[in-house]
Each structure stands twice: as C-alpha cells, then as structure tokens.
C-alpha positions in Angstrom: -4.5 -5.5 -30.9 -3.6 -6.8 -27.4 -5.6 -5.8 -24.4 -4.9 -2.6 -22.5 -3.8 -4.7 -19.6 -1.2 -6.5 -21.7 0.0 -3.2 -23.1 0.2 -1.7 -19.6 2.4 -4.6 -18.5 5.0 -3.7 -21.2 5.6 -0.3 -19.5 4.5 -0.7 -15.9 4.7 -3.4 -13.2 1.1 -4.4 -12.5 0.4 -5.2 -8.8 -2.8 -6.8 -7.6 -4.6 -4.7 -5.0 -6.3 -7.6 -3.2 -5.7 -10.2 -0.5 -8.0 -12.7 -2.3 -5.9 -15.8 -3.0 -8.2 -16.9 -5.9 -8.0 -13.4 -7.5 -4.2 -13.4 -7.3 -4.1 -16.9 -8.7 -6.3 -15.7 -11.6 -4.4 -12.5 -12.5 -0.9 -13.6 -11.7 0.5 -10.1 -11.1 4.2 -9.6 -10.5 3.6 -8.2 -7.0 0.7 -8.0 -4.5 -0.3 -5.5 -1.8 -2.6 -6.0 1.1 -4.0 -3.9 3.9 -6.3 -4.5 6.9 -9.4 -3.8 4.7 -8.4 -6.3 2.1 -7.5 -9.0 4.7 -10.8 -8.4 6.5 -12.6 -9.2 3.3 -10.4 -12.2 2.4 -10.7 -13.6 6.0 -14.3 -14.4 5.3 -13.4 -16.9 2.6 -12.9 -20.6 3.1 -9.4 -20.3 1.6 -8.3 -18.3 4.7 -9.8 -20.6 7.4 -6.7 -22.8 7.8 -4.6 -19.7 8.1 -6.9 -18.3 10.8 -6.8 -21.5 12.7 -3.0 -21.6 12.6 -2.7 -18.0 13.6 -5.0 -18.5 16.6 -3.1 -21.6 17.7 0.2 -19.8 17.4 -0.9 -16.9 19.5 -2.4 -19.1 22.1 0.8 -21.0 22.4 2.8 -17.7 23.0 0.6 -16.8 26.0 0.1 -13.3 27.3 -3.0 -11.1 27.7 -5.9 -11.3 25.4 -4.9 -8.1 23.6 -1.3 -9.4 23.1 -2.6 -12.7 21.7 -4.9 -10.8 19.3 -2.0 -8.8 18.0 0.1 -11.9 17.6 -2.7 -13.7 15.8 -3.6 -10.9 13.3 0.1 -10.4 12.6 0.6 -14.1 12.0 -2.5 -14.2 9.8 -1.1 -11.4 7.6 2.2 -13.3 7.4 0.6 -16.6 6.5 -1.5 -14.8 3.8 1.7 -13.1 2.5 3.5 -16.4 2.3 0.6 -17.9 0.4 0.5 -15.0 -2.0 4.3 -15.2 -2.6 3.8 -18.8 -3.7 1.7 -17.4 -6.6 3.7 -14.4 -7.7 7.3 -13.8 -8.7 7.8 -10.5 -6.9 7.1 -9.0 -3.5 4.1 -8.7 -1.2 3.3 -5.7 1.1 2.2 -6.4 4.7 0.9 -3.5 6.8 1.8 -2.5 10.3 -1.3 -1.9 12.6 -2.6 1.6 11.7 -3.1 2.4 15.3 0.7 2.7 15.6 0.9 5.4 12.9 2.0 8.1 15.3 4.4 6.0 17.3 7.8 5.5 15.7 9.1 3.1 18.4 6.0 0.9 18.3 6.0 0.8 14.5 9.7 -0.3 14.5 8.9 -3.1 17.0 5.9 -4.3 15.0 7.7 -4.2 11.7 10.6 -6.2 13.0 8.1 -8.8 14.4 6.4 -9.2 11.1 9.8 -9.8 9.4 10.7 -12.3 12.2 7.4 -14.1 11.6 8.1 -14.3 7.8 11.6 -15.6 8.5 10.2 -18.3 10.8 7.8 -19.3 8.0 10.8 -19.8 5.7 10.1 -16.8 3.5 12.9 -14.8 1.8 12.3 -11.5 3.7 13.8 -9.5 0.7 10.4 -10.3 -0.9 8.5 -8.5 1.8 7.7 -4.8 2.0 6.5 -3.4 5.3 3.6 -1.0 4.8 3.6 2.0 7.0 1.4 5.2 6.9 3.2 8.2 5.6 3.0 10.2 8.9 6.2 12.0 10.1 6.6 9.2 12.7 6.0 6.5 10.1 8.6 8.0 7.7 11.2 8.1 10.5 10.5 4.4 11.3 10.9 3.5 7.6 14.2 5.4 7.5 15.5 3.2 10.4 14.1 0.0 8.9 15.6 0.7 5.5 19.0 1.1 7.2 18.4 -2.3 8.8 17.7 -3.9 5.4 14.0 -4.1 5.9 12.2 -2.6 2.8 9.2 -0.4 3.3 6.1 0.7 1.4 4.9 4.1 2.6 1.2 4.2 2.1 -1.7 6.7 2.6 0.3 9.2 0.7 -1.6 12.2 -0.5 0.8 15.2 -0.7 4.0 16.3 -2.4 5.7 17.0 1.0 5.0 13.4 2.1 6.6 12.1 -1.1 9.7 14.3 -0.8 10.2 13.2 2.9 9.8 9.5 2.0 12.4 9.7 -0.8 14.8 11.6 1.5 14.3 8.8 4.1 15.3 6.2 1.5 12.0 4.4 1.4 11.9 1.6 -1.1 8.4 2.4 -2.4 5.5 4.9 -1.9 1.8 4.4 -2.6 0.1 7.7 -3.5 -3.6 7.2 -3.4 -5.1 8.5 -6.7 -8.8 7.8 -6.1 -9.0 9.1 -2.6 -7.5 12.4 -3.8 -10.2 12.5 -6.5 -12.9 11.8 -4.0 -11.9 14.8 -1.9 -11.8 17.2 -4.8 -15.2 16.0 -6.2 -16.8 16.6 -2.8 -15.0 20.0 -2.3 -15.9 21.2 -5.8 -19.4 19.8 -6.1 -18.4 18.3 -9.5 -19.5 14.9 -10.7 -16.3 14.1 -12.5 -13.0 15.4 -13.9 -11.5 14.5 -17.3 -8.8 11.9 -16.8 -6.0 14.4 -17.7 -7.3 16.9 -15.1 -7.9 14.3 -12.4 -6.2 15.8 -9.3 -5.0 12.3 -8.1 -3.4 11.7 -11.5 -1.8 15.1 -11.5 -0.4 14.5 -8.0 1.2 11.1 -8.9 2.6 12.5 -12.2 4.2 15.4 -10.3 5.8 13.0 -7.8 7.0 10.6 -10.5 8.6 13.4 -12.6 10.3 14.9 -9.5 11.7 11.6 -8.4 13.1 10.7 -11.8 14.5 14.2 -12.6 16.1 14.3 -9.1 17.6 10.9 -9.2 15.7 9.3 -6.4 15.5 5.5 -6.4 12.2 5.3 -4.5 9.6 3.4 -6.5 6.3 5.2 -7.3 3.3 2.9 -7.1 -0.1 4.6 -7.9 -2.9 3.1 -5.8 -6.6 3.4 -5.0 -8.0 3.9 -8.5 -11.6 4.8 -9.2 -11.7 4.1 -12.9 -9.5 2.8 -15.8 -9.1 6.4 -17.1 -6.9 7.2 -14.1 -4.8 4.1 -14.7 -4.4 4.9 -18.4 -3.2 8.4 -17.6 -0.4 6.9 -15.4 0.8 4.3 -17.9 4.5 4.2 -17.6 4.5 4.8 -13.8 6.9 2.4 -12.0 4.1 0.3 -10.6 0.3 0.5 -10.3 -1.7 -1.5 -7.8 -5.1 -2.3 -9.3 -8.2 -4.0 -8.0 -9.4 -7.2 -9.8 -12.5 -5.4 -11.1 -10.4 -2.8 -12.9 -7.9 -5.4 -14.1 -10.9 -7.1 -15.8 -11.9 -3.9 -17.5 -8.4 -3.4 -18.8 -8.3 -7.0 -20.0 -11.6 -6.6 -21.8 -10.5 -3.4 -23.6 -8.5 -3.8 -26.8 -8.0 -0.2 -27.6 -4.6 1.5 -27.9 -2.8 2.5 -24.7 -0.2 5.3 -24.9 2.6 5.7 -22.5 2.2 8.9 -20.4 5.1 8.8 -18.0 8.7 8.1 -19.0 11.9 8.5 -16.9 13.8 9.7 -19.9 11.4 12.6 -20.4 11.0 13.6 -16.7 11.4 17.2 -15.8 10.5 19.1 -12.7 10.3 22.7 -11.4 10.3 21.4 -7.8 13.5 21.9 -5.9 12.7 21.5 -2.1 15.5 21.2 0.3 15.8 18.8 3.1 12.4 18.3 4.8 12.5 18.7 8.5 9.7 18.0 11.0 8.5 21.6 11.3 8.2 22.1 7.5 6.6 18.7 7.1 3.9 19.4 9.6 3.3 23.0 8.3 3.1 22.0 4.6 0.8 19.1 5.6 -1.4 21.5 7.7 -1.6 23.8 4.6 -2.9 21.0 2.5 -6.5 20.4 3.7 -7.0 17.4 1.3 -3.9 15.6 2.4 -4.6 16.2 6.1 -8.1 15.0 5.9 -7.5 12.0 3.8 -4.5 10.8 5.8 -6.5 11.0 9.0 -9.5 9.3 7.4 -7.3 6.6 5.9 -5.7 5.8 9.3 -9.1 5.7 10.9 -10.5 3.3 8.3 -7.6 1.0 8.4 -7.7 1.0 12.2 -11.4 0.3 12.3 -10.8 -2.7 9.9 -8.0 -3.9 12.1 -10.4 -3.8 15.1 -13.0 -5.8 13.1 -10.4 -8.3 12.0 -9.4 -8.8 15.7 -13.0 -9.3 16.6 -13.3 -12.1 14.0 -10.2 -13.7 15.3 -11.5 -13.4 18.9 -14.7 -15.1 17.9 -12.8 -17.9 16.2 -10.6 -18.3 19.2 -13.6 -18.5 21.5 -15.3 -21.1 19.3 -12.1 -23.2 19.1 -11.4 -23.1 22.8 
C-alpha cells in the first residue's frame, strides 16, 4: 500500500505550508504558500542571508524614509523567496500583503501591484504568483479589483461561510479557510480536549464551503489550511488543495493505511442559497459569528506582529551592513 501522502496526491493538490527552502526542496509539492510568520522563521536560516542582503541593498538604493525602505526591503525579500521557491516547484507561490493594510482597500491594491512589479523585475512569470490578502470586506474588494486586472489572489484568514461566499462572488482565484484555528476556538469555548475528526468544526466548515462552491458552479479554488493533525487532513481528502506543514507531511508519508476520498465535486450538494453579499450583510453576519470575528482579528494581529519583527531583523541587518 502506498503512503497516505501519495494517496492524497491522487485526489488533492498538496501545497507546502512553509517558507523553508530546504523543506520545499525535500517535499517537492506542486505549490507553496508563505506568510509573514513563515518568512520570519525562514529568515533566520543561512539559505535566506543572500536574499536578505539583496533586499536591503535594493531598498537602500531606492532611497526614502526608514519606514519606506523597510517596506521595500521586506517586500523584496518575500519576492526573492518566492522566486527561489518557484524554481523548486511546478505550480504557484502565494505572497502576502502586509497584514497592517487589511482594512485599507487602496493601500492593499498599491502593495499588491508593487509585489507583482517586483516579481516581474525578477523575471518571474507573474501568472505563477498569488497575492495573499486577509478576507476582510476591504481585502475582498481589493481582490475583486486585482482579479479584474489579471492579478490572481489567495484570500486568507477565512473562518466563516459569509467570507467564503463574498470571496467567490468577487471572483477570487483561491481561498484559504483555516481549519485548525477554527478547532482551537471551539475547543477553548467548549472546554473539550478534542473532537472526533468527522465532527471537527474546522473540517465541517471547509466541507460546507467546498460543497457550496461545487454545487453552485463557482471556480474559486478551496485550499484548506492551518491543520492541527492528520485526521483533519484525511477528512478533507478530495478538497481542491490542502496546504500542509512539513511535520504533518512526514506523518502522512509514514502512514501506509488506506485513505478514502471524502469530498467529490460530482457528489456535491448544498442547502445554502445566499444572494449577493453586500457590505451590510457581510458585516452583520460576521458580527454574529463570534468565532470568525475573534479569529480573523487575532490572525491579523499575529501576522502584523510577525511583519514588525521581520522588519526589525531587516533593520538590524541594514545597520550592521552600513
């Protein structure tokens, strides 16, 4: 019997949830996704030092204030990392817009276009790049505009059905519903230690979104993310894509049990029939979902904090190199 990882790859596109060049080279996924937290970890490795040096030199050459140079340097670092990753995989890489812009449509558009410009300057086929944006109302509106411009988007930090509907209606290329963080909230709220995999609230959320998309004819790709255990992954076998950490990839590789398909577009049905989602409904439905509201805010804060820490490391490097 082949490993569960090999079986999973026959029904789902496996994405590496890491910015570690060595891990990506080892696992050879089709796609890769990064975020400020992953880049922060990766930036401590020797493999990233040449990219850091190049990013700092690039920003210094552009001039501007210290804050402007830091923004340029961290964006260029993300692009250089993305270019390196694309040399190891056949598919696409996701690069995230600064989370501090999550409630500013105009600034998100500006930053996304800059990232794509940087990729183009580095000789990268920009059709292989997804711009990651938090699934706020403002972020979804930015993604809608970017998609019309031919810039493909990955809407992340997605925790609720209304977010998923709004993303699909905006024409987003891909969404990243966070399975494990939904589970975390429900464990804390219920006082339970665990849920059976089939009752996992994060799994149920992604399955509902997947079935709604397929039954309704939306092209937006569903990519489950933020897994806490392999049981969650197995219950979503058949999902369009799953982005999985190296540790869980290893567990799946070491398991030779049988993996059954759980999600299938041909079997998809839904009882959901929402109309066009406007801003008032989006904000009300989000407000009514305590889990989604809390986890979205928490996720933005965490990514923003890691962005600040990444800038701090870049500043230290720039000071040392000066």
